[in-house]
C-alpha positions, 0 to 999 in steps of 0.5 A: 568575734568576742572570744578572738577579740575582733572588732570587725568581721566580714562574713559571706553566705549567711542567707539573709535577704534584703539590705539592712542592719540588725543587732546580733549578740552585741554586734551590729550587722550590715547585710546585703542579699537579694536571694536566700540561696546565694549572694549575701555579704555581711559586715559585723561591728562591735558596739564600740565602733558603731558610732564611728561609722560614717557611711555604708554602700551596698553595691550588690549582694556580693559587694558592700563597703562601710566607712569608719572613722578611726582616730583621724583616719578613714577605714574602708571595710570592703566585703566581697564574695566573688562568683565561683566556677560555673557562673557565666562569664558576664556575671563574673565580668559584672562583679569585677567591674562593680568591685573596681568601681567600689575600690576607685570610689573609696576615699583615700583620706578624711579630706576627700570624704563627702 
């Protein structure tokens, strides 16, 4: 991230268990995972943006969103990790239903952010 001058990065399959934050090489990492073998999404922010984060929502080990106030605009960063071929259809349907809820709940402007 540092070499490429990225301020935000979404990463999948990091194998962390739990739903919390931690410091990683000068970046703040939010992660959400329920099983060490799968379903982990992470979002990393550089320290310059951490103070502008106004909310985080971990829908599941596959879907997480973080809201960041950038100037006068609300930025919704959504990290998702879709089920691959071989997963049961009901697991895939639940994923897409959950993602639809998260996207519908994303505020469109600072005015309607709680």
